[in-house]
N, C-alpha and C positions, 0 to 999 in steps of 0.2 A: 594651396588655395582650396578652401572649402566652399562648395556651391550650395546656394539655397535650393529648397525643394522646387520652387517655381522654375528655376534655371534648369534643373535636371528634367523636369516635366517637359519643358520647351525643347530640350535636346532630344528626348525620347520621341516626342511628337514630330519634330522636324525630320529626324532620321527615318521614322516610320513612313511619313508622307513622301520623302525623297526616294525611298526604296521602292515605292509604287507610284511614280509620278502621274500616271494616267488615271489612277483610281482615287475616288473621294473616300476619305476615311472619316467616320463620325467620331465625335469626342468620346462617346460611350464605348466604341470599339477600342480606341487607344487606352481609355481609362481601365477597361477590363483587363487588357493585356498586362498593364503595369500596376494594377491594384491601386488606382488613383481615383479620387472623387471626381465624377464627371462634371459636376458644377465647378469645382476648382480648376479642372483642366480647361473648361470652356473659357475661363478668364485668361488663362495662359495663351490659348489658341487665338483669342481675340487680339492680344498684344502682338502675336506673330503675324496676324492678318494685317493689322495697322502698319506693321513694318514692311509689308509686302513679301514676306517669306512664305506665307501660305495664302491661298485664296479661299474665301468662305463661299460655299455654294448652298443656297437656301432651298427649301422645299423637300418633297419626297425624294429619298435617295441622296439628299444633300450631305454636306460634310465639309471637309477641308482637303485641299489638294496643294501639293508643293508648287510654289510659283517662283522660287528663287533660282539662281544659277548655281548648281551644285559644285561646279568647278571653281567658282569665285567666292562663294559664301563661306566664311570661316566660322569655326566654333566661337571665336572671340566676339564676332558680330552678334551672335545669339546671346552669349553670356552678358554682353554690355546692355542688352535690353532689360535685364533683371538684376544685375549686380552693379555696385559702385566699384569700378576697377581703376579709379584714379589713384595716383600715388598717395599713400597714406601720409598724413602730416607727421613730420618728425618732431619729437620734443627737442628742446634746445640741448645741443650736445654738451654744453658745459655743466648741465645738471645731471649728466649721466656718468656712471662709473665706467672704467675701461671695459669691464665685462658687459655692461649694458650696451655700450656702443658697439663692441665686437659682435655680440649676438644680434643686435638690430641690423648690422651690416649684412650678416649671413642671411637673416630672414628676409631682408629686402631683396637680396640677390635671388633667393629661392622664388619669391613672388615674381620677380622680373622674368625668370626662366619659365615659370608657369604661364605668364601672359604671352611670352614669345611663342611658346609651344601652341597655345590656343590660337594665336594669330596665324600660325603656319599650317594648320590642319583645316582643309576644306571639308565640306559635307561629302563631296565625292570621294575624298581620301578615306573618310570615316566609313563610308559604305563599302569600300574595297577591303578595309581592315575587318569589318564585320563579316563579310563574305568569306575571307580567308580563314577567320576563326571558326566559322560554321562548318566549312569544308574540313578543317583540321579536327574538329570535335566529332564529326561523323566518321572520319577514317579511323578514329581511335575507339569508337564505341561509346556507350553511355558513361563508362567509368573514366573516360579521358585517357591520356597516355599512361603507359605502364612506367613505374619508376625504374631507373637504371641501376 
């Protein structure tokens, strides 16, 4: 499953906000960190705010704050805001060769596994994964683990 830029920007933003739940992050701050257009990111953040995943705080020192439940909110719920993840319509099987049907079956299975994985991973689980990876990269130095 290939995700659109808006979906990736939403995931970046949501994970940043969830990793600092008491802090308000500006669209510009997130945009700089990920080299994203602040104007484009503001539209993505607006969608997340309408969905109740972030809270928009106006005024001086305003920005966006995580407002979801990190233990219950899944990656798929975020993806569904920006992607059409419904089952793709299948062409009539009788018009397909055996190779086409076989390949379509495998690709559909891969898509189903991708969706199931996104549905099973919460924001809290992602934050734990990110923290583990950051601890691991610090313990191996800037070059990462040495080859065996």
